[in-house]
Biopython code that builds the backbone (N, CA, C, O; Angstrom):
import numpy as np
from Bio.PDB.StructureBuilder import StructureBuilder

atoms = [
    (1, "MET", "N", (-19.602, 24.455, -34.832)),
    (1, "MET", "CA", (-19.517, 23.065, -34.566)),
    (1, "MET", "C", (-18.219, 23.177, -33.245)),
    (1, "MET", "O", (-18.379, 22.575, -32.183)),
    (2, "ARG", "N", (-17.413, 23.724, -33.423)),
    (2, "ARG", "CA", (-16.144, 23.808, -32.583)),
    (2, "ARG", "C", (-16.555, 24.218, -31.476)),
    (2, "ARG", "O", (-16.215, 23.651, -30.438)),
    (3, "ILE", "N", (-17.275, 25.162, -31.485)),
    (3, "ILE", "CA", (-17.717, 26.094, -30.013)),
    (3, "ILE", "C", (-18.823, 24.833, -29.273)),
    (3, "ILE", "O", (-18.873, 24.457, -28.102)),
    (4, "LEU", "N", (-19.509, 24.463, -30.288)),
    (4, "LEU", "CA", (-20.388, 23.104, -29.419)),
    (4, "LEU", "C", (-19.702, 22.136, -28.645)),
    (4, "LEU", "O", (-19.869, 21.708, -27.503)),
    (5, "THR", "N", (-18.753, 21.859, -29.696)),
    (5, "THR", "CA", (-17.578, 20.705, -29.111)),
    (5, "THR", "C", (-16.995, 21.098, -27.973)),
    (5, "THR", "O", (-16.942, 20.314, -27.025)),
    (6, "GLY", "N", (-16.479, 22.343, -27.891)),
    (6, "GLY", "CA", (-15.791, 22.857, -26.555)),
    (6, "GLY", "C", (-16.682, 23.061, -25.673)),
    (6, "GLY", "O", (-16.335, 22.780, -24.526)),
    (7, "VAL", "N", (-17.789, 23.483, -25.824)),
    (7, "VAL", "CA", (-18.556, 23.644, -24.582)),
    (7, "VAL", "C", (-19.070, 22.282, -24.298)),
    (7, "VAL", "O", (-19.319, 22.263, -23.093)),
    (8, "LEU", "N", (-19.338, 21.172, -24.813)),
    (8, "LEU", "CA", (-19.255, 19.890, -24.425)),
    (8, "LEU", "C", (-18.093, 19.373, -23.381)),
    (8, "LEU", "O", (-18.214, 19.174, -22.172)),
    (9, "ILE", "N", (-17.152, 19.245, -24.053)),
    (9, "ILE", "CA", (-16.270, 19.106, -23.376)),
    (9, "ILE", "C", (-15.923, 19.552, -21.928)),
    (9, "ILE", "O", (-15.521, 18.875, -20.982)),
    (10, "LEU", "N", (-16.175, 20.798, -22.012)),
    (10, "LEU", "CA", (-15.992, 21.819, -20.599)),
    (10, "LEU", "C", (-17.017, 21.089, -19.734)),
    (10, "LEU", "O", (-16.683, 20.582, -18.664)),
    (11, "CYS", "N", (-18.262, 21.036, -20.199)),
    (11, "CYS", "CA", (-19.219, 20.607, -19.260)),
    (11, "CYS", "C", (-19.001, 19.000, -18.785)),
    (11, "CYS", "O", (-19.294, 18.494, -17.702)),
    (12, "LEU", "N", (-18.498, 18.490, -19.755)),
    (12, "LEU", "CA", (-18.124, 17.047, -19.078)),
    (12, "LEU", "C", (-16.846, 16.812, -18.035)),
    (12, "LEU", "O", (-16.663, 15.842, -17.300)),
    (13, "VAL", "N", (-15.964, 18.081, -18.208)),
    (13, "VAL", "CA", (-14.900, 18.092, -17.521)),
    (13, "VAL", "C", (-15.439, 18.759, -15.921)),
    (13, "VAL", "O", (-14.988, 18.480, -14.810)),
    (14, "LEU", "N", (-16.198, 19.412, -16.167)),
    (14, "LEU", "CA", (-16.652, 20.166, -14.875)),
    (14, "LEU", "C", (-17.661, 19.171, -14.137)),
    (14, "LEU", "O", (-17.818, 19.178, -12.916)),
    (15, "SER", "N", (-18.246, 18.418, -14.911)),
    (15, "SER", "CA", (-19.248, 17.436, -14.078)),
    (15, "SER", "C", (-18.257, 16.402, -13.338)),
    (15, "SER", "O", (-18.370, 16.199, -12.129)),
    (16, "CYS", "N", (-17.269, 15.752, -14.135)),
    (16, "CYS", "CA", (-16.431, 14.801, -13.205)),
    (16, "CYS", "C", (-15.774, 15.372, -12.373)),
    (16, "CYS", "O", (-15.405, 14.544, -11.540)),
    (17, "LYS", "N", (-15.259, 16.817, -12.041)),
    (17, "LYS", "CA", (-14.690, 17.361, -11.270)),
    (17, "LYS", "C", (-15.724, 17.454, -10.216)),
    (17, "LYS", "O", (-15.340, 16.984, -9.145)),
    (18, "SER", "N", (-16.802, 17.878, -10.216)),
    (18, "SER", "CA", (-17.868, 17.997, -9.124)),
    (18, "SER", "C", (-18.315, 16.597, -8.788)),
    (18, "SER", "O", (-19.159, 16.440, -7.905)),
    (19, "ASN", "N", (-17.859, 15.682, -9.366)),
    (19, "ASN", "CA", (-18.473, 14.116, -9.047)),
    (19, "ASN", "C", (-17.355, 13.774, -7.934)),
    (19, "ASN", "O", (-17.758, 12.973, -7.090)),
    (20, "ASN", "N", (-16.158, 14.179, -7.784)),
    (20, "ASN", "CA", (-15.216, 13.727, -6.770)),
    (20, "ASN", "C", (-15.296, 14.660, -5.396)),
    (20, "ASN", "O", (-14.587, 14.509, -4.402)),
    (21, "ARG", "N", (-16.319, 15.648, -5.581)),
    (21, "ARG", "CA", (-16.238, 16.484, -4.349)),
    (21, "ARG", "C", (-17.201, 15.822, -3.459)),
    (21, "ARG", "O", (-18.197, 15.162, -3.757)),
    (22, "ILE", "N", (-16.687, 16.143, -2.238)),
    (22, "ILE", "CA", (-17.387, 15.301, -1.162)),
    (22, "ILE", "C", (-18.297, 16.326, -0.480)),
    (22, "ILE", "O", (-17.773, 17.375, -0.105)),
    (23, "PRO", "N", (-19.710, 16.119, -0.265)),
    (23, "PRO", "CA", (-20.266, 17.315, 0.380)),
    (23, "PRO", "C", (-19.985, 17.679, 1.775)),
    (23, "PRO", "O", (-19.693, 16.772, 2.555)),
    (24, "LYS", "N", (-20.038, 18.943, 2.201)),
    (24, "LYS", "CA", (-19.790, 19.458, 3.582)),
    (24, "LYS", "C", (-20.525, 18.251, 4.722)),
    (24, "LYS", "O", (-19.913, 17.730, 5.655)),
    (25, "ASP", "N", (-21.689, 18.043, 4.427)),
    (25, "ASP", "CA", (-22.437, 17.216, 5.506)),
    (25, "ASP", "C", (-21.885, 15.927, 5.354)),
    (25, "ASP", "O", (-22.714, 15.085, 5.700)),
    (26, "ILE", "N", (-20.786, 15.414, 4.964)),
    (26, "ILE", "CA", (-20.337, 14.167, 4.738)),
    (26, "ILE", "C", (-18.867, 14.044, 5.105)),
    (26, "ILE", "O", (-18.004, 14.689, 4.508)),
    (27, "LEU", "N", (-18.548, 13.047, 6.284)),
    (27, "LEU", "CA", (-17.321, 13.194, 6.521)),
    (27, "LEU", "C", (-15.969, 12.993, 5.484)),
    (27, "LEU", "O", (-15.997, 12.263, 4.493)),
    (28, "GLN", "N", (-15.030, 13.626, 5.830)),
    (28, "GLN", "CA", (-13.930, 13.700, 4.729)),
    (28, "GLN", "C", (-13.377, 12.351, 4.542)),
    (28, "GLN", "O", (-13.352, 11.691, 5.581)),
    (29, "PRO", "N", (-12.924, 11.764, 3.478)),
    (29, "PRO", "CA", (-12.031, 10.478, 3.789)),
    (29, "PRO", "C", (-11.149, 10.389, 4.664)),
    (29, "PRO", "O", (-11.402, 9.462, 5.434)),
    (30, "GLU", "N", (-10.065, 11.021, 4.946)),
    (30, "GLU", "CA", (-9.154, 10.842, 5.918)),
    (30, "GLU", "C", (-10.082, 10.465, 7.291)),
    (30, "GLU", "O", (-10.047, 9.358, 7.830)),
    (31, "GLU", "N", (-10.778, 11.412, 7.674)),
    (31, "GLU", "CA", (-11.437, 10.931, 8.910)),
    (31, "GLU", "C", (-12.247, 10.014, 8.794)),
    (31, "GLU", "O", (-12.092, 9.220, 9.722)),
    (32, "MET", "N", (-13.093, 9.699, 8.071)),
    (32, "MET", "CA", (-13.972, 8.533, 7.519)),
    (32, "MET", "C", (-12.919, 7.131, 7.523)),
    (32, "MET", "O", (-13.374, 6.117, 8.054)),
    (33, "GLY", "N", (-11.689, 7.087, 7.004)),
    (33, "GLY", "CA", (-10.659, 6.433, 7.300)),
    (33, "GLY", "C", (-10.225, 5.949, 8.553)),
    (33, "GLY", "O", (-10.118, 4.737, 8.744)),
    (34, "ASN", "N", (-9.929, 6.896, 9.541)),
    (34, "ASN", "CA", (-9.578, 6.517, 10.850)),
    (34, "ASN", "C", (-11.101, 6.424, 11.603)),
    (34, "ASN", "O", (-10.959, 6.080, 12.776)),
    (35, "ILE", "N", (-12.148, 6.587, 11.323)),
    (35, "ILE", "CA", (-13.329, 6.257, 12.087)),
    (35, "ILE", "C", (-13.581, 4.728, 11.878)),
    (35, "ILE", "O", (-13.834, 3.992, 12.832)),
    (36, "LEU", "N", (-13.502, 4.277, 10.575)),
    (36, "LEU", "CA", (-13.518, 3.065, 10.211)),
    (36, "LEU", "C", (-12.420, 2.362, 10.776)),
    (36, "LEU", "O", (-12.719, 1.219, 11.124)),
    (37, "PHE", "N", (-11.332, 2.670, 10.958)),
    (37, "PHE", "CA", (-10.289, 1.842, 11.677)),
    (37, "PHE", "C", (-10.580, 1.433, 13.092)),
    (37, "PHE", "O", (-10.417, 0.319, 13.589)),
    (38, "SER", "N", (-11.119, 2.723, 13.757)),
    (38, "SER", "CA", (-11.211, 2.645, 15.122)),
    (38, "SER", "C", (-12.948, 1.922, 15.626)),
    (38, "SER", "O", (-13.374, 1.712, 16.762)),
    (39, "VAL", "N", (-13.661, 1.679, 14.210)),
    (39, "VAL", "CA", (-15.116, 0.791, 14.214)),
    (39, "VAL", "C", (-14.123, -0.555, 14.373)),
    (39, "VAL", "O", (-13.985, -1.308, 15.337)),
    (40, "THR", "N", (-13.537, -0.562, 13.162)),
    (40, "THR", "CA", (-12.971, -2.232, 12.954)),
    (40, "THR", "C", (-12.164, -2.596, 14.197)),
    (40, "THR", "O", (-12.122, -3.798, 14.459)),
    (41, "MET", "N", (-11.620, -1.887, 14.878)),
    (41, "MET", "CA", (-10.912, -2.299, 16.340)),
    (41, "MET", "C", (-11.977, -2.523, 17.376)),
    (41, "MET", "O", (-11.798, -3.442, 18.175)),
    (42, "ALA", "N", (-12.821, -1.955, 17.439)),
    (42, "ALA", "CA", (-13.955, -2.069, 18.433)),
    (42, "ALA", "C", (-14.503, -3.433, 18.128)),
    (42, "ALA", "O", (-14.716, -4.149, 19.106)),
    (43, "GLU", "N", (-14.786, -3.944, 16.854)),
    (43, "GLU", "CA", (-15.438, -4.856, 16.691)),
    (43, "GLU", "C", (-14.792, -6.253, 16.906)),
    (43, "GLU", "O", (-15.348, -7.320, 17.166)),
    (44, "GLU", "N", (-13.201, -5.915, 16.696)),
    (44, "GLU", "CA", (-12.443, -7.146, 16.798)),
    (44, "GLU", "C", (-12.264, -7.243, 18.560)),
    (44, "GLU", "O", (-12.135, -8.334, 19.117)),
    (45, "PHE", "N", (-12.276, -6.145, 19.192)),
    (45, "PHE", "CA", (-12.041, -6.249, 20.853)),
    (45, "PHE", "C", (-13.275, -6.977, 21.102)),
    (45, "PHE", "O", (-13.185, -7.982, 21.807)),
    (46, "VAL", "N", (-14.488, -6.619, 20.613)),
    (46, "VAL", "CA", (-15.499, -7.199, 21.238)),
    (46, "VAL", "C", (-15.743, -8.702, 20.480)),
    (46, "VAL", "O", (-16.030, -9.620, 21.247)),
    (47, "GLY", "N", (-15.680, -8.915, 19.513)),
    (47, "GLY", "CA", (-15.727, -10.399, 19.039)),
    (47, "GLY", "C", (-14.498, -11.166, 19.579)),
    (47, "GLY", "O", (-14.654, -12.368, 19.795)),
    (48, "GLY", "N", (-13.430, -10.670, 19.794)),
    (48, "GLY", "CA", (-11.980, -11.405, 20.413)),
    (48, "GLY", "C", (-12.175, -11.858, 22.149)),
    (48, "GLY", "O", (-11.862, -12.899, 22.726)),
    (49, "TYR", "N", (-12.844, -10.556, 22.674)),
    (49, "TYR", "CA", (-12.866, -10.625, 24.283)),
    (49, "TYR", "C", (-14.207, -10.728, 24.656)),
    (49, "TYR", "O", (-14.684, -11.826, 24.943)),
    (50, "ILE", "N", (-14.894, -9.654, 24.684)),
    (50, "ILE", "CA", (-16.196, -9.414, 25.165)),
    (50, "ILE", "C", (-17.090, -10.961, 24.993)),
    (50, "ILE", "O", (-17.510, -11.632, 25.936)),
    (51, "ALA", "N", (-17.204, -11.221, 23.816)),
    (51, "ALA", "CA", (-18.021, -12.301, 22.945)),
    (51, "ALA", "C", (-17.671, -13.662, 24.026)),
    (51, "ALA", "O", (-18.573, -14.438, 24.344)),
    (52, "LYS", "N", (-16.562, -13.790, 24.419)),
    (52, "LYS", "CA", (-16.500, -14.891, 25.141)),
    (52, "LYS", "C", (-16.930, -14.982, 26.719)),
    (52, "LYS", "O", (-16.773, -15.949, 27.464)),
    (53, "ASP", "N", (-17.432, -13.897, 26.983)),
    (53, "ASP", "CA", (-17.961, -13.508, 28.331)),
    (53, "ASP", "C", (-19.397, -13.847, 28.090)),
    (53, "ASP", "O", (-20.147, -12.962, 27.676)),
    (54, "THR", "N", (-19.958, -15.373, 28.372)),
    (54, "THR", "CA", (-21.234, -15.484, 28.284)),
    (54, "THR", "C", (-22.383, -14.781, 29.012)),
    (54, "THR", "O", (-23.555, -15.146, 29.102)),
    (55, "LEU", "N", (-21.841, -13.789, 29.466)),
    (55, "LEU", "CA", (-22.695, -13.226, 30.592)),
    (55, "LEU", "C", (-23.142, -11.668, 30.054)),
    (55, "LEU", "O", (-24.068, -11.027, 30.551)),
    (56, "ARG", "N", (-22.348, -11.237, 29.021)),
    (56, "ARG", "CA", (-22.373, -10.068, 28.484)),
    (56, "ARG", "C", (-23.375, -10.531, 27.092)),
    (56, "ARG", "O", (-23.397, -11.683, 26.660)),
    (57, "ASN", "N", (-24.179, -9.385, 26.507)),
    (57, "ASN", "CA", (-24.867, -9.395, 25.310)),
    (57, "ASN", "C", (-23.682, -8.805, 24.275)),
    (57, "ASN", "O", (-23.097, -7.733, 24.429)),
    (58, "LYS", "N", (-23.489, -9.672, 23.286)),
    (58, "LYS", "CA", (-22.537, -9.109, 22.344)),
    (58, "LYS", "C", (-22.960, -8.011, 21.750)),
    (58, "LYS", "O", (-22.180, -7.058, 21.748)),
    (59, "ASN", "N", (-23.977, -7.892, 21.251)),
    (59, "ASN", "CA", (-24.562, -6.707, 20.410)),
    (59, "ASN", "C", (-24.661, -5.142, 21.351)),
    (59, "ASN", "O", (-24.287, -4.005, 21.066)),
    (60, "GLN", "N", (-25.294, -5.673, 22.474)),
    (60, "GLN", "CA", (-25.120, -4.453, 23.153)),
    (60, "GLN", "C", (-23.666, -3.998, 23.544)),
    (60, "GLN", "O", (-23.400, -2.872, 23.123)),
    (61, "GLU", "N", (-22.957, -4.437, 24.048)),
    (61, "GLU", "CA", (-21.289, -4.195, 24.128)),
    (61, "GLU", "C", (-20.806, -3.678, 22.967)),
    (61, "GLU", "O", (-20.077, -2.686, 22.991)),
    (62, "LEU", "N", (-21.173, -4.323, 21.757)),
    (62, "LEU", "CA", (-20.687, -3.746, 20.455)),
    (62, "LEU", "C", (-20.992, -2.293, 20.279)),
    (62, "LEU", "O", (-20.131, -1.470, 19.968)),
    (63, "GLU", "N", (-22.315, -1.994, 20.501)),
    (63, "GLU", "CA", (-22.984, -0.723, 20.398)),
    (63, "GLU", "C", (-22.304, 0.479, 21.452)),
    (63, "GLU", "O", (-22.144, 1.659, 21.141)),
    (64, "LYS", "N", (-21.995, -0.071, 22.617)),
    (64, "LYS", "CA", (-21.146, 0.586, 23.618)),
    (64, "LYS", "C", (-20.229, 1.283, 23.049)),
    (64, "LYS", "O", (-20.127, 2.509, 23.008)),
    (65, "GLU", "N", (-19.372, 0.266, 22.483)),
    (65, "GLU", "CA", (-18.199, 0.197, 21.937)),
    (65, "GLU", "C", (-17.874, 1.407, 20.678)),
    (65, "GLU", "O", (-16.918, 2.170, 20.541)),
    (66, "TYR", "N", (-19.205, 1.186, 19.795)),
    (66, "TYR", "CA", (-19.505, 2.331, 18.811)),
    (66, "TYR", "C", (-19.765, 3.576, 19.240)),
    (66, "TYR", "O", (-19.515, 4.544, 18.522)),
    (67, "GLN", "N", (-20.234, 3.687, 20.316)),
    (67, "GLN", "CA", (-20.572, 4.818, 20.803)),
    (67, "GLN", "C", (-19.380, 5.441, 21.447)),
    (67, "GLN", "O", (-19.335, 6.660, 21.610)),
    (68, "LYS", "N", (-18.566, 4.778, 21.760)),
    (68, "LYS", "CA", (-17.062, 5.585, 22.550)),
    (68, "LYS", "C", (-16.272, 5.780, 21.165)),
    (68, "LYS", "O", (-15.367, 6.608, 21.269)),
    (69, "VAL", "N", (-16.381, 5.322, 20.150)),
    (69, "VAL", "CA", (-15.598, 5.922, 18.929)),
    (69, "VAL", "C", (-16.439, 7.212, 18.324)),
    (69, "VAL", "O", (-15.896, 8.229, 17.894)),
    (70, "PHE", "N", (-17.637, 7.020, 18.363)),
    (70, "PHE", "CA", (-18.429, 8.232, 18.087)),
    (70, "PHE", "C", (-18.093, 9.430, 19.018)),
    (70, "PHE", "O", (-18.164, 10.584, 18.595)),
    (71, "LEU", "N", (-17.842, 9.230, 19.891)),
    (71, "LEU", "CA", (-17.630, 10.320, 21.201)),
    (71, "LEU", "C", (-16.052, 10.447, 20.770)),
    (71, "LEU", "O", (-15.644, 11.608, 20.776)),
    (72, "LEU", "N", (-15.203, 9.554, 20.439)),
    (72, "LEU", "CA", (-13.803, 9.938, 20.459)),
    (72, "LEU", "C", (-13.779, 11.152, 19.300)),
    (72, "LEU", "O", (-13.077, 12.154, 19.439)),
    (73, "TYR", "N", (-14.598, 10.935, 18.197)),
    (73, "TYR", "CA", (-14.305, 11.336, 16.726)),
    (73, "TYR", "C", (-15.465, 12.616, 16.981)),
    (73, "TYR", "O", (-15.610, 13.427, 16.065)),
    (74, "ASN", "N", (-16.255, 12.762, 18.210)),
    (74, "ASN", "CA", (-17.250, 13.919, 18.141)),
    (74, "ASN", "C", (-17.997, 13.977, 16.977)),
    (74, "ASN", "O", (-18.211, 14.929, 16.227)),
    (75, "ILE", "N", (-18.339, 12.898, 16.934)),
    (75, "ILE", "CA", (-19.836, 12.810, 15.522)),
    (75, "ILE", "C", (-20.767, 11.881, 16.138)),
    (75, "ILE", "O", (-20.434, 11.129, 17.054)),
    (76, "SER", "N", (-22.157, 11.940, 15.543)),
    (76, "SER", "CA", (-23.210, 11.018, 16.105)),
    (76, "SER", "C", (-23.500, 9.695, 15.160)),
    (76, "SER", "O", (-23.104, 9.573, 14.001)),
    (77, "LYS", "N", (-24.137, 8.905, 15.769)),
    (77, "LYS", "CA", (-24.053, 7.508, 14.886)),
    (77, "LYS", "C", (-24.630, 8.146, 13.621)),
    (77, "LYS", "O", (-23.956, 7.967, 12.607)),
    (78, "GLU", "N", (-25.907, 8.954, 13.477)),
    (78, "GLU", "CA", (-26.454, 9.301, 12.288)),
    (78, "GLU", "C", (-25.512, 10.087, 11.116)),
    (78, "GLU", "O", (-25.722, 10.004, 9.906)),
    (79, "ASP", "N", (-24.320, 10.943, 11.815)),
    (79, "ASP", "CA", (-23.362, 11.453, 10.835)),
    (79, "ASP", "C", (-22.638, 10.188, 10.385)),
    (79, "ASP", "O", (-22.588, 10.042, 9.163)),
    (80, "PHE", "N", (-22.065, 9.238, 11.140)),
    (80, "PHE", "CA", (-21.561, 8.413, 10.518)),
    (80, "PHE", "C", (-22.289, 7.389, 9.556)),
    (80, "PHE", "O", (-21.705, 7.071, 8.520)),
    (81, "GLU", "N", (-23.350, 6.933, 9.802)),
    (81, "GLU", "CA", (-24.235, 6.221, 8.794)),
    (81, "GLU", "C", (-24.353, 6.883, 7.580)),
    (81, "GLU", "O", (-24.177, 6.370, 6.475)),
    (82, "LYS", "N", (-24.714, 8.252, 7.856)),
    (82, "LYS", "CA", (-25.004, 9.099, 6.419)),
    (82, "LYS", "C", (-23.686, 9.008, 5.660)),
    (82, "LYS", "O", (-23.722, 8.711, 4.466)),
    (83, "SER", "N", (-22.738, 9.200, 6.157)),
    (83, "SER", "CA", (-21.271, 9.282, 5.698)),
    (83, "SER", "C", (-21.171, 7.688, 4.775)),
    (83, "SER", "O", (-21.190, 7.619, 3.547)),
    (84, "TYR", "N", (-21.092, 6.791, 5.487)),
    (84, "TYR", "CA", (-20.899, 5.433, 5.091)),
    (84, "TYR", "C", (-22.025, 5.280, 4.120)),
    (84, "TYR", "O", (-21.594, 4.868, 3.043)),
    (85, "SER", "N", (-23.167, 5.448, 4.124)),
    (85, "SER", "CA", (-24.041, 5.196, 3.101)),
    (85, "SER", "C", (-23.451, 6.226, 1.930)),
    (85, "SER", "O", (-23.401, 5.716, 0.811)),
    (86, "PHE", "N", (-23.143, 7.166, 2.003)),
    (86, "PHE", "CA", (-22.850, 8.247, 0.612)),
    (86, "PHE", "C", (-21.631, 7.328, 0.108)),
    (86, "PHE", "O", (-21.742, 6.978, -1.067)),
    (87, "TYR", "N", (-20.394, 6.838, 0.844)),
    (87, "TYR", "CA", (-19.364, 6.288, 0.452)),
    (87, "TYR", "C", (-19.779, 4.840, 0.006)),
    (87, "TYR", "O", (-18.847, 4.271, -0.563)),
    (88, "LYS", "N", (-20.832, 4.149, 0.099)),
    (88, "LYS", "CA", (-21.120, 2.867, -0.347)),
    (88, "LYS", "C", (-21.609, 3.336, -1.842)),
    (88, "LYS", "O", (-21.488, 2.551, -2.783)),
    (89, "THR", "N", (-22.107, 4.506, -2.006)),
    (89, "THR", "CA", (-22.760, 4.690, -3.557)),
    (89, "THR", "C", (-21.527, 5.024, -4.340)),
    (89, "THR", "O", (-21.511, 4.873, -5.562)),
    (90, "ARG", "N", (-20.412, 5.510, -3.621)),
    (90, "ARG", "CA", (-19.135, 5.694, -4.438)),
    (90, "ARG", "C", (-18.274, 4.853, -4.303)),
    (90, "ARG", "O", (-17.427, 5.088, -3.442)),
    (91, "PRO", "N", (-18.183, 3.756, -4.978)),
    (91, "PRO", "CA", (-17.309, 2.626, -4.823)),
    (91, "PRO", "C", (-15.713, 2.895, -4.919)),
    (91, "PRO", "O", (-14.902, 2.401, -4.136)),
    (92, "ASP", "N", (-15.337, 3.884, -6.163)),
    (92, "ASP", "CA", (-14.283, 4.378, -6.196)),
    (92, "ASP", "C", (-13.506, 5.339, -4.856)),
    (92, "ASP", "O", (-12.320, 5.602, -4.658)),
    (93, "LEU", "N", (-14.528, 5.633, -4.226)),
    (93, "LEU", "CA", (-13.919, 6.723, -2.808)),
    (93, "LEU", "C", (-13.665, 5.780, -1.981)),
    (93, "LEU", "O", (-12.584, 5.831, -1.395)),
    (94, "LEU", "N", (-14.615, 4.628, -1.698)),
    (94, "LEU", "CA", (-14.834, 3.791, -0.782)),
    (94, "LEU", "C", (-13.552, 2.933, -0.770)),
    (94, "LEU", "O", (-12.973, 2.644, 0.277)),
    (95, "LYS", "N", (-13.189, 2.587, -1.855)),
    (95, "LYS", "CA", (-12.127, 1.467, -1.947)),
    (95, "LYS", "C", (-10.693, 2.320, -1.598)),
    (95, "LYS", "O", (-9.892, 1.868, -0.780)),
    (96, "THR", "N", (-10.474, 3.547, -2.281)),
    (96, "THR", "CA", (-9.249, 4.479, -1.478)),
    (96, "THR", "C", (-9.259, 4.045, -0.069)),
    (96, "THR", "O", (-8.377, 3.378, 0.471)),
    (97, "ILE", "N", (-10.315, 4.475, 0.461)),
    (97, "ILE", "CA", (-10.288, 4.488, 1.920)),
    (97, "ILE", "C", (-9.731, 3.208, 2.568)),
    (97, "ILE", "O", (-8.746, 3.035, 3.285)),
    (98, "LEU", "N", (-10.736, 2.301, 2.059)),
    (98, "LEU", "CA", (-10.524, 0.846, 2.515)),
    (98, "LEU", "C", (-9.028, 0.240, 2.248)),
    (98, "LEU", "O", (-8.490, -0.653, 2.901)),
    (99, "ASP", "N", (-8.453, 0.993, 1.053)),
    (99, "ASP", "CA", (-6.994, 0.296, 0.774)),
    (99, "ASP", "C", (-5.918, 1.145, 1.793)),
    (99, "ASP", "O", (-4.910, 0.604, 2.248)),
    (100, "THR", "N", (-6.230, 2.324, 2.030)),
    (100, "THR", "CA", (-5.576, 3.135, 3.054)),
    (100, "THR", "C", (-5.606, 2.280, 4.465)),
    (100, "THR", "O", (-4.570, 2.173, 5.122)),
    (101, "LEU", "N", (-6.630, 1.779, 4.827)),
    (101, "LEU", "CA", (-6.955, 1.085, 6.140)),
    (101, "LEU", "C", (-6.176, -0.245, 5.904)),
    (101, "LEU", "O", (-5.640, -0.737, 6.897)),
    (102, "ASP", "N", (-6.060, -0.831, 4.807)),
    (102, "ASP", "CA", (-5.732, -2.353, 4.939)),
    (102, "ASP", "C", (-3.805, -1.826, 4.993)),
    (102, "ASP", "O", (-3.055, -2.550, 5.647)),
    (103, "ALA", "N", (-3.376, -0.914, 4.465)),
    (103, "ALA", "CA", (-2.010, -0.839, 4.281)),
    (103, "ALA", "C", (-1.829, -0.535, 5.715)),
    (103, "ALA", "O", (-1.017, -1.240, 6.314)),
    (104, "ARG", "N", (-2.593, 0.619, 6.529)),
    (104, "ARG", "CA", (-2.580, 0.866, 7.504)),
    (104, "ARG", "C", (-2.381, -0.431, 8.559)),
    (104, "ARG", "O", (-1.522, -0.411, 9.441)),
    (105, "ALA", "N", (-3.202, -1.443, 8.367)),
    (105, "ALA", "CA", (-3.506, -2.324, 9.428)),
    (105, "ALA", "C", (-2.171, -3.489, 9.103)),
    (105, "ALA", "O", (-1.799, -4.387, 9.858)),
    (106, "GLN", "N", (-1.733, -3.210, 8.020)),
    (106, "GLN", "CA", (-0.515, -4.343, 7.618)),
    (106, "GLN", "C", (0.543, -3.454, 8.473)),
    (106, "GLN", "O", (1.031, -3.945, 9.491)),
    (107, "ARG", "N", (0.873, -2.227, 8.081)),
    (107, "ARG", "CA", (1.967, -1.680, 8.958)),
    (107, "ARG", "C", (1.803, -1.906, 10.432)),
    (107, "ARG", "O", (2.788, -1.826, 11.166)),
    (108, "ARG", "N", (0.488, -2.214, 10.954)),
    (108, "ARG", "CA", (0.171, -2.200, 12.528)),
    (108, "ARG", "C", (0.918, -3.585, 12.919)),
    (108, "ARG", "O", (1.805, -3.792, 13.747)),
    (109, "ARG", "N", (0.120, -4.620, 11.865)),
    (109, "ARG", "CA", (0.632, -5.921, 12.296)),
    (109, "ARG", "C", (2.300, -6.222, 12.156)),
    (109, "ARG", "O", (2.874, -6.938, 12.977)),
    (110, "ILE", "N", (2.882, -5.697, 11.217)),
    (110, "ILE", "CA", (4.697, -5.481, 11.129)),
    (110, "ILE", "C", (5.025, -4.897, 12.364)),
    (110, "ILE", "O", (5.855, -5.602, 12.937)),
    (111, "GLU", "N", (4.672, -3.758, 13.100)),
    (111, "GLU", "CA", (4.871, -3.512, 14.211)),
    (111, "GLU", "C", (4.987, -4.010, 15.528)),
    (111, "GLU", "O", (5.801, -3.848, 16.437)),
    (112, "LEU", "N", (3.674, -4.832, 15.339)),
    (112, "LEU", "CA", (3.454, -5.755, 16.714)),
    (112, "LEU", "C", (4.082, -6.819, 16.538)),
    (112, "LEU", "O", (4.095, -7.515, 17.553)),
    (113, "HIS", "N", (4.743, -7.348, 15.456)),
    (113, "HIS", "CA", (5.356, -8.742, 15.721)),
    (113, "HIS", "C", (6.889, -8.449, 15.460)),
    (113, "HIS", "O", (7.691, -9.367, 15.290)),
    (114, "GLN", "N", (7.222, -7.205, 15.439)),
    (114, "GLN", "CA", (8.882, -7.183, 15.593)),
    (114, "GLN", "C", (9.262, -7.554, 16.919)),
    (114, "GLN", "O", (8.510, -7.346, 17.871)),
    (115, "PRO", "N", (10.559, -8.174, 17.059)),
    (115, "PRO", "CA", (11.078, -8.490, 18.072)),
    (115, "PRO", "C", (11.415, -7.497, 19.009)),
    (115, "PRO", "O", (11.571, -6.336, 18.631)),
    (116, "LEU", "N", (11.576, -7.893, 20.463)),
    (116, "LEU", "CA", (11.725, -6.397, 21.307)),
    (116, "LEU", "C", (13.353, -6.564, 21.220)),
    (116, "LEU", "O", (14.065, -7.567, 21.194)),
    (117, "GLU", "N", (13.637, -5.188, 21.188)),
    (117, "GLU", "CA", (15.099, -4.784, 21.419)),
    (117, "GLU", "C", (15.615, -4.579, 22.801)),
    (117, "GLU", "O", (15.087, -3.684, 23.460)),
    (118, "TYR", "N", (16.723, -5.394, 23.414)),
    (118, "TYR", "CA", (16.809, -5.120, 24.549)),
    (118, "TYR", "C", (18.170, -4.271, 24.638)),
    (118, "TYR", "O", (18.551, -3.827, 25.721)),
]
sb = StructureBuilder()
sb.init_structure("model")
sb.init_model(0)
sb.init_chain("A")
sb.init_seg("    ")
for serial, (resi, resn, name, xyz) in enumerate(atoms, 1):
    if name == "N":
        sb.init_residue(resn, " ", resi, " ")
    sb.init_atom(name, np.array(xyz, "f"), 0.0, 1.0, " ", f" {name:<3s}", serial, name[0])
structure = sb.get_structure()
């Protein structure tokens, strides 16, 4: 009975460890966080500046900005969408990425609002 219990515990531990692995064809959390940060910045740029120009199509401009981000990180739109879909199925991992993004954005706000030193 002890052997069976030991085997079950070992299987449980191994299944939990493998559950935290990120498949090789999925962007790793740190890179995904950087990409999401850039995507968010692109969305803010289009929403805050480009959308005010009534002669420009907001969706087309947003797609152009996304392509710039994908080019910057040397990935395709499909790579991003596949990875994003994966992380949406893993809320524990996505939460960690988003919490890191939030902390990064908070630090950035503080830096931007520091008084200038002369």
